[in-house]
SELUM-552168 format. One record per residue (C-alpha): x, y, z; chain. Coordinates in nm, 2 decimals. Layout:
[atom [X Y Z] A] ...
END
This chain:
[atom [-1.74 2.22 0.12] A] [atom [-1.52 2.06 0.45] A] [atom [-1.14 2.04 0.29] A] [atom [-0.95 1.75 0.45] A] [atom [-0.54 1.68 0.33] A] [atom [-0.53 1.43 0.41] A] [atom [-0.13 1.43 0.36] A] [atom [-0.01 1.58 0.63] A] [atom [-0.53 1.59 0.48] A] [atom [-3.20 2.25 -0.40] A] [atom [-3.22 1.90 -0.65] A] [atom [-3.03 1.86 -0.91] A] [atom [-3.17 1.98 -1.29] A] [atom [-3.28 1.66 -1.49] A] [atom [-3.09 1.58 -1.78] A] [atom [-3.27 1.72 -2.07] A] [atom [-3.45 1.48 -2.33] A] [atom [-3.35 1.37 -2.65] A] [atom [-3.49 1.53 -2.97] A] [atom [-3.81 1.39 -3.07] A] [atom [-3.82 1.20 -3.38] A] [atom [-3.99 1.29 -3.70] A] [atom [-4.02 0.98 -3.93] A] [atom [-4.16 1.03 -4.28] A] [atom [-4.09 0.69 -4.45] A] [atom [-3.94 0.48 -4.19] A] [atom [-4.26 0.34 -4.02] A] [atom [-4.31 0.48 -3.61] A] [atom [-4.24 0.07 -3.44] A] [atom [-4.00 -0.08 -3.70] A] [atom [-3.62 -0.16 -3.70] A] [atom [-3.57 0.16 -3.91] A] [atom [-3.70 0.34 -3.66] A] [atom [-3.54 0.26 -3.39] A] [atom [-3.20 0.31 -3.51] A] [atom [-3.30 0.63 -3.57] A] [atom [-3.41 0.69 -3.24] A] [atom [-3.10 0.61 -3.08] A] [atom [-2.86 0.79 -3.38] A] [atom [-3.02 1.13 -3.24] A] [atom [-3.00 0.99 -2.90] A] [atom [-2.67 0.96 -2.95] A] [atom [-2.60 1.27 -3.15] A] [atom [-2.83 1.43 -2.83] A] [atom [-2.51 1.29 -2.57] A] [atom [-2.24 1.45 -2.73] A] [atom [-2.36 1.80 -2.80] A] [atom [-2.48 1.81 -2.40] A] [atom [-2.16 1.96 -2.13] A] [atom [-1.94 1.72 -2.06] A] [atom [-2.02 1.81 -1.68] A] [atom [-2.39 1.70 -1.71] A] [atom [-2.36 1.41 -1.92] A] [atom [-2.08 1.29 -1.55] A] [atom [-2.33 1.39 -1.36] A] [atom [-2.60 1.20 -1.50] A] [atom [-2.38 0.89 -1.42] A] [atom [-2.35 0.95 -1.07] A] [atom [-2.73 1.09 -1.03] A] [atom [-2.83 0.74 -1.20] A] [atom [-2.67 0.50 -0.93] A] [atom [-2.93 0.60 -0.70] A] [atom [-2.79 0.74 -0.37] A] [atom [-2.77 1.13 -0.30] A] [atom [-2.33 1.15 -0.19] A] [atom [-2.13 1.01 -0.42] A] [atom [-1.76 0.98 -0.37] A] [atom [-1.50 0.97 -0.61] A] [atom [-1.13 0.93 -0.61] A] [atom [-0.87 0.95 -0.83] A] [atom [-0.49 0.97 -0.84] A] [atom [-0.23 1.22 -1.03] A] [atom [0.21 1.10 -1.06] A] [atom [0.15 0.73 -1.13] A] [atom [0.36 0.67 -1.43] A] [atom [0.60 0.97 -1.33] A] [atom [1.00 0.94 -1.28] A] [atom [0.99 1.19 -0.97] A] [atom [0.74 1.39 -0.75] A] [atom [0.48 1.26 -0.49] A] [atom [0.18 1.07 -0.59] A] [atom [-0.08 1.28 -0.56] A] [atom [-0.49 1.11 -0.49] A] [atom [-0.77 1.30 -0.39] A] [atom [-1.12 1.23 -0.29] A] [atom [-1.43 1.44 -0.35] A] [atom [-1.80 1.39 -0.31] A] [atom [-2.13 1.55 -0.37] A] [atom [-2.42 1.59 -0.25] A] [atom [-2.65 1.53 -0.57] A] [atom [-2.95 1.67 -0.42] A] [atom [-2.82 1.98 -0.35] A] [atom [-2.70 2.02 -0.68] A] [atom [-2.84 2.35 -0.80] A] [atom [-2.86 2.45 -1.21] A] [atom [-2.59 2.73 -1.14] A] [atom [-2.38 2.49 -0.98] A] [atom [-2.42 2.22 -1.29] A] [atom [-2.31 2.52 -1.52] A] [atom [-1.99 2.61 -1.35] A] [atom [-1.88 2.30 -1.39] A] [atom [-2.01 2.20 -1.73] A] [atom [-1.68 2.19 -1.89] A] [atom [-1.59 1.90 -1.59] A] [atom [-1.38 1.60 -1.75] A] [atom [-1.16 1.40 -1.72] A] [atom [-0.83 1.62 -1.66] A] [atom [-0.59 1.47 -1.89] A] [atom [-0.88 1.65 -2.14] A] [atom [-0.79 1.97 -2.04] A] [atom [-0.53 2.24 -2.02] A] [atom [-0.33 2.36 -1.72] A] [atom [-0.55 2.68 -1.73] A] [atom [-0.87 2.52 -1.75] A] [atom [-0.78 2.25 -1.50] A] [atom [-0.68 2.54 -1.25] A] [atom [-1.00 2.77 -1.36] A] [atom [-1.22 2.45 -1.25] A] [atom [-1.06 2.34 -0.94] A] [atom [-1.19 2.58 -0.66] A] [atom [-1.50 2.58 -0.79] A] [atom [-1.49 2.25 -0.73] A] [atom [-1.38 2.37 -0.38] A] [atom [-1.66 2.58 -0.36] A] [atom [-1.93 2.28 -0.51] A] [atom [-1.82 1.94 -0.34] A] [atom [-1.90 1.85 0.01] A] [atom [-1.62 1.72 0.10] A] [atom [-1.25 1.69 -0.08] A] [atom [-0.94 1.53 0.05] A] [atom [-0.58 1.53 -0.09] A] [atom [-0.37 1.23 -0.02] A] [atom [-0.05 1.25 -0.04] A] [atom [0.30 0.91 -0.10] A] [atom [0.63 1.08 -0.10] A] [atom [0.91 0.97 -0.32] A] [atom [1.11 0.67 -0.09] A] [atom [0.73 0.54 0.07] A] [atom [0.67 0.46 -0.31] A] [atom [1.01 0.28 -0.38] A] [atom [1.00 0.11 0.00] A] [atom [0.62 -0.03 -0.12] A] [atom [0.60 -0.03 -0.46] A] [atom [0.35 0.16 -0.66] A] [atom [0.06 -0.02 -0.72] A] [atom [0.00 -0.14 -0.29] A] [atom [0.08 0.24 -0.27] A] [atom [-0.16 0.42 -0.48] A] [atom [-0.44 0.15 -0.43] A] [atom [-0.37 0.27 -0.05] A] [atom [-0.39 0.64 -0.17] A] [atom [-0.70 0.64 -0.34] A] [atom [-0.84 0.45 -0.05] A] [atom [-0.72 0.72 0.20] A] [atom [-0.85 0.95 0.04] A] [atom [-1.23 0.82 0.01] A] [atom [-1.22 0.75 0.35] A] [atom [-1.17 1.07 0.37] A] [atom [-1.45 1.26 0.22] A] [atom [-1.73 0.93 0.29] A] [atom [-2.02 0.98 0.51] A] [atom [-2.31 0.69 0.56] A] [atom [-2.53 0.59 0.28] A] [atom [-2.29 0.72 -0.01] A] [atom [-2.16 0.50 -0.27] A] [atom [-1.75 0.52 -0.34] A] [atom [-1.63 0.55 -0.71] A] [atom [-1.25 0.45 -0.81] A] [atom [-1.15 0.48 -1.17] A] [atom [-0.98 0.15 -1.24] A] [atom [-0.86 0.02 -1.00] A] [atom [-1.14 -0.13 -0.67] A] [atom [-0.93 -0.05 -0.30] A] [atom [-0.92 -0.24 0.00] A] [atom [-1.27 -0.30 0.14] A] [atom [-1.35 -0.09 0.43] A] [atom [-1.72 0.06 0.59] A] [atom [-1.89 0.20 0.19] A] [atom [-1.94 0.03 -0.09] A] [atom [-1.76 0.11 -0.34] A] [atom [-1.74 0.03 -0.72] A] [atom [-1.48 0.02 -1.00] A] [atom [-1.54 0.25 -1.34] A] [atom [-1.34 0.14 -1.62] A] [atom [-1.21 0.51 -1.77] A] [atom [-1.41 0.66 -1.42] A] [atom [-1.25 1.00 -1.49] A] [atom [-1.47 1.10 -1.84] A] [atom [-1.77 0.88 -1.70] A] [atom [-1.85 1.00 -1.35] A] [atom [-1.87 1.34 -1.22] A] [atom [-1.68 1.29 -0.85] A] [atom [-1.39 1.10 -1.04] A] [atom [-1.36 1.38 -1.30] A] [atom [-1.35 1.61 -1.04] A] [atom [-1.12 1.40 -0.81] A] [atom [-0.84 1.43 -1.10] A] [atom [-0.88 1.79 -1.13] A] [atom [-0.76 1.81 -0.77] A] [atom [-0.50 1.60 -0.77] A] [atom [-0.35 1.69 -1.08] A] [atom [-0.37 2.07 -1.01] A] [atom [-0.26 1.98 -0.66] A] [atom [0.04 1.77 -0.78] A] [atom [0.16 2.02 -1.09] A] [atom [0.14 2.32 -0.80] A] [atom [0.40 2.10 -0.59] A] [atom [0.63 1.99 -0.97] A] [atom [0.61 2.37 -0.97] A] [atom [0.75 2.48 -0.66] A] [atom [1.02 2.20 -0.70] A] [atom [1.18 2.36 -0.97] A] [atom [1.29 2.55 -0.75] A] [atom [1.49 2.38 -0.49] A] [atom [1.61 2.20 -0.72] A] [atom [1.78 2.39 -1.03] A] [atom [1.90 2.18 -1.33] A] [atom [1.56 1.91 -1.42] A] [atom [1.32 2.15 -1.51] A] [atom [1.05 2.02 -1.36] A] [atom [0.84 2.34 -1.40] A] [atom [0.79 2.19 -1.76] A] [atom [0.75 1.82 -1.69] A] [atom [0.61 1.76 -1.35] A] [atom [0.80 1.54 -1.35] A] [atom [0.73 1.24 -1.64] A] [atom [0.97 1.09 -1.86] A] [atom [1.01 1.29 -2.16] A] [atom [1.31 1.34 -2.33] A] [atom [1.45 1.66 -2.17] A] [atom [1.33 1.51 -1.84] A] [atom [1.61 1.26 -1.88] A] [atom [1.82 1.44 -2.08] A] [atom [1.87 1.62 -1.77] A] [atom [1.89 1.31 -1.56] A] [atom [2.17 1.20 -1.77] A] [atom [2.35 1.53 -1.77] A] [atom [2.34 1.59 -1.39] A] [atom [2.24 1.27 -1.20] A] [atom [1.95 1.17 -1.01] A] [atom [1.77 1.46 -0.79] A] [atom [1.60 1.31 -0.36] A] [atom [1.27 1.33 -0.59] A] [atom [1.39 1.06 -0.85] A] [atom [1.20 0.75 -0.80] A] [atom [1.48 0.50 -0.83] A] [atom [1.18 0.17 -0.76] A] [atom [1.15 0.21 -1.16] A] [atom [1.29 0.10 -1.47] A] [atom [1.37 0.35 -1.67] A] [atom [1.64 0.38 -1.98] A] [atom [1.72 0.71 -1.78] A] [atom [1.87 0.57 -1.49] A] [atom [2.02 0.26 -1.70] A] [atom [2.24 0.52 -1.84] A] [atom [2.44 0.65 -1.54] A] [atom [2.61 0.50 -1.26] A] [atom [2.36 0.46 -1.00] A] 
END
């Protein structure tokens, strides 16, 4: 696996079949039997580890290499926006890899400790990983949405290879040489996007923890830049830091004379 810091940076096991349905009173080929199969299939899917479900989605896309991109920090008052790209080779994922990433899911569904535990597993399992960071002044100068899409695109370009399919969480990015798809709720649907969400979130949180020591008083380690009551109180108490995004229309800023 190669890791790129774009800011500066045996075939997989088939998913287990649904439980067989033992029909008693309902006819085998009637609507009741169809509904029973559907209910049992949904229950089987729910019981499957989230990582296997996400990898099953990526395999169904019909390509060997799947790249996913996601970002962390889009809705923050302070700190950079961090995007990550992760490329998986579906043909080289082993049963051991799938077990190791059995808990893989949208980063928001995990505790910080669980994200930290998944982070090195993703780096070890993925074929390529890239991280792209966009600073506060760049966000203020170009706008958040434009900056976000550009960062996601750069993360995908850094990990993509010929023949791969690129997946983005929510938004399509500007066209480039590889095919892409925007997946709604992609970080809870695709393994590649979920892995990118973990990498982006862990990377950004680590940065904000280091920033806490460099900019004391704003408690960046506690809220990592999001608009919490404690964060807004700190801004009211001591103003803004060099890490605060001044292009955001926040009530925390409106209380200050800037």
